[in-house]
N, C-alpha and C positions, 0 to 999 in steps of 0.2 A: 449897525448904524453908528455905533460910537467910534469904532476904530477909524473910519474915514475922516471923522471930524478932528481927531487928535493925532492922526498918523504923522503929520508934519513935525510933531514935537518928539516922537519916539526915536530914541537912539539905541535902545537895546530891546530885543524881542525874544521871548522864549515860547516854544511850542512843544507841548508834552503830549505824546500820543497815548499815554496811559491815563493821566489824571486831569489834564487841563481842559477847561471849557473850550479853549482855542485849540482844538485838535486839528490834525493835518488835513483830513478830508474836508472839514468845514472851511478851513483857511484857504485851501486850494480852490474851493468852489467860488469864493468871493474875490480873492486877491491874486489869482494865478498870473494874469498878464498885466497886473496893475501895481506891482510891488514898488517900482521906482517912482510912480506917481503918488501913491498913498503914503509911502515911507521914505521921502526924499533925503532925510537926515540920518537914516539908520546906519549905525556903526558896527553893531555886533548882533549876531543871531545865534541862539542856543537851541539845539534840537535834542529831545529826550525820547528814548525808546523807539527809534526808527528802525524799520526793516529796509532791506536793500532797495526794493522797487520804489518804496515811498521816498527814500532819501534821494535817489537819482532824479526822480520826477521833481522833487522840491528844488534841488540844486539847479535844475535847468530853468527855474523861474527867476534866478538871481542874475540880473544883468542891468547895466546902466544905473546902478546905485552908487553914486559918486563917493559916498563916505563909508560904505560897508567894506571893512578890512578884516573882520574876525569872525570865524565860525567855531562854535563849540559843540561837541557831540557827547552825550551822556547815555550810558547803557545802550549803545548801538548793538542791535541783535547780531548774532553770529553771521558772518558773511562767508559764502563759499569761496574757497581759495581762488577759483577761476574768475571771480568777480571783484577780488580785492584791489587789483590795479585799476579797475574801472572806477571804483569808489575814490581812490586816491586822485585820479585825474579829474574827476568831476568836482571834487573839493577844491583842488588847487586852481583849476581853470574857471571856477565859478566867478560870476560878476566880472566878466571880461578881464580875468587875470589880476583883479585888484586885491584879492585876498592875500594878506601878509602873515596872518596868524591863524593856525589851526590847533585847537587843544581838544584832545580826545581822552576821556577819563579811563581809569584802569578797569572799569566794569564793562568796557566796550569790546567789540570784536578786534582781534588782531588784523592788521592790514599789511599789504605788500607792495613795494615799488617794483616796476619793471626796470630791467638793467639799462634801458635806453631813456628812461625818464630824466628830464633835466628842467628844473624850474627856478627861475631867478627871482621870483616874487616872494618866496616864503622866507621869513626871517625869524619866526617863532613857531615851534612845533612840539606838541606832546603826542606820543603815539605808542601803541603796543605792536611789536613785531612778533612773528611766530618763532623764529630761530636766529641764531648768531649769524648765519649766512646772509640774512636779510640786511645786515649792516652795510654790505658792499653797495647794493643798489641805492640804499638810503643816502649814504654819504655822497655818492655821485650825483644824486638828484637835486640836492639842496645846497649849492655852493655858497650862497649868501646867508646861510642860517646864522643867527646870533644867539638864540636860546633853543636848546634841544633837550627833551626829556623822553627817555626811552624805557619801556618795559619789554624784556624778552620773556615770551609766554611759555615756551615749551622746552623740555629737556633735550639737549643734544650733546654731542661730544665736542668739546673745544679742540682737543688734540686732533680730532678727525677733520674738522671743518675749518679751523682757524687758518691753516696754511693755504686754503683756497681763497681767503679773503683778500681783496684788493681795496684798501680803504683810501679814498681821496682825502687830502687834507682839508680841514674846514678853517679857512683863514680868518673868518669873521666871528667865529664862535667864542662867546665869552662866558656863557652859562651852560653847563652840561651836567645832566643827571642820568645815571644808568642803574636800573634795578634788574638784576639778573641772578636770582637765587636758585635756579634750577640747573645751572651749569657750574662746573668746578673750574674756577679761574686760577691762573698762575701769574707770577710776577712778570714772566716773559711776555705773556699775552697782553697784560695791562700796559707794558712798555710800548708795545706796538700800537696800541690804541692811543696812548699819550702822545706819541709822535705825530699824530694827525690833528692835535689840538694846540697849535702853536701860541695862541693868545688867550687861552681859557683862564678866567679869573675865579669863577665859582664852580667848584667840582664836587659832585655828590655821587657816591658809589654805595650800592647795597648789593653785596655779592655772597657767594659761597666758595669755599676753597679747602684743599687739604695741603696747601703750600704754606709752610710756616712763615715764609718771608712776608706774607701779606698781613701778618698780625704783629710783626716786629717793627716798631716805630722807626728805628734807624735805617730800615730797608725801604719800606713803602714811602715814607716821607721824603727820602732822598731822591726818589725817582719821580716825584711829582713835577709837572712842568713848572719852570721857574716863575711863570706869570701867575700862579695860583695864589689868591688872596684869602679864600675861604674854602676849607676842605671838610666836607661832611662824609662820614664813613661808617658803614655798618657791615658786618661780615660774620657768616657762620663758618666755623672752623672745625673740621672733623679730625680728631687728634687721638694720640695715645701718650700724652705727656703728663707729668705729675702735677699735683697742686702747687708745689713750690715753683715749678717752672712757669706755670700760669701766672702766679703772683709776680714773678720777676718780669715777665713780659708786660703785664699791666702797669707796674710801677715804673717801668722804663720809659713810658710815653711822656713827653715833655709837657710842662704846664701850658704851653701854647696849644696843645692838642690833647686835653684830658679825655680819658675813656672810662667806661664802666663795662663790667663783664658779668655774664650769666653762664653757668655751665652745669652739665650733668653727664656723668659717664664719659662718652667720647665726643660729645658735642659742646662746643664753646661758642658763645655769642658775644661779640665785642662791638661797641659803637662809641663814636666820639660824642662829647658833650658840648653844647646841648643838642638834643635830638631835633632835627629840622625836617624830617620826612613827614608827610601829612597822614600816612597810614601806619598803624602798628598791627602786625599779624605775626604772632610768635607761636612757637610750639608750646604745648601745655605746661611743660616744666618751667619755661621762662615766664609764662603768665603767673605761675605760683610765686616765683621769686620777685617779680615786678610788683605784685600786689602789696608787698611789705615795704616798698620804697616810696617815700613821699618827698624826697629832697627836690626842691624846685630846680636845681641845677640840671636835672635830666632834660628839661625842656618839653616834656610831654604835655604840660599844662597849657602851653601856648601854641604848639605846632600840630598836635594830633587832631585831625578832623574825622578820620575813619578808624574804627577799632574792630578787630576780630577777636572774640573771646571763645575759648574752648573750655567747656565745663565737663567734669566727670565725677566719679564718686569721691575723689580726694580733693577736687577743686570745685566747690559748689558755686552757684550763682551769688550767694551772699558773700562768700570769700572774695569773689572777683570784684566786688564793689570798691575795694581799696584801690585797685588799678583804674577802674572806670572813673572814679572821682578825681584822679590826677589829670584827666584829659578834659580840660575845661572848655575847649573849643570844639568839642565833639559834635558832629552833625549826623553821623551814620555809624551804627553799631550792628554787627552781625554776631549772633551767639550760636556756636556749634555745640550740640549735645551728644556725648558719647557714653553709652552704657552706664547711665546714671543711677539706675535703681530708683530710689526715692528722691534723688537730688532735685528734680524739677518741681517737686511739691513745695520747695522753699520759695 
């Protein structure tokens, strides 16, 4: 009884299939064919913990909403690969193709574009793709994109698949973020990617590599598109170089792009300062080293909203508090427990 009375004032609506009183089945029962009448000024809708059939049914109710331009998905249940293109099409074509922004969180299912998909309405997109090969259909499908945030979800071989990629240039893209830590990137592959971003201004990369060129400032910085104004960079480097060489690499980065480094054995982790990614999920040894650092220049205190912590016999929950306390904007924390013995008793 309340929603119909205040619906004309509502601009943002969240429906949570797990915890909200306003659950999907109840919502659909009362508002299925009345959305545009009850919520005429709705601009954004957020859907939490939806499954495939629920999502498709709900998206079909979105039409003739003159102001609705944004859809957000959180914790979307795994979607069968055969249905992923259907989800994409239903999202983008919802509300008579008025949707311009689709933001899907990193806890949601990966999705896939069909190679024939082509949508002019999307200008902001955050999405998880399954493999590197999915970049081809994605770049082709969204020629007017201005903001693009991608997570590549699965491990595949860049050397095997990258030559098969045909990436369309994104002439309007100004903000680009790529998180791809399950593939090993090379400078050559990044250069091919950069060539398709002719006006990008904000560039964020979180990668893995065994290519030394990607940790040397005079190499990676020199190949950035000339339009880049802000460069955020984090990379795992699998190496066999000495401590002195590592130190030389770190100190060689210019003051315009300061970096910090964590390392152990053959794994090196480098990132620019300050940290601007919203999630931190590091190997156990990096957690140990991070917990001792409290310098505000790291940026963890203002950027990190999601934190993954792994505890074991040597890195207990109490010891991890030093790291947790650095992340003052934290909203979501996941604690992994490994062979702890008595650790959890703390």
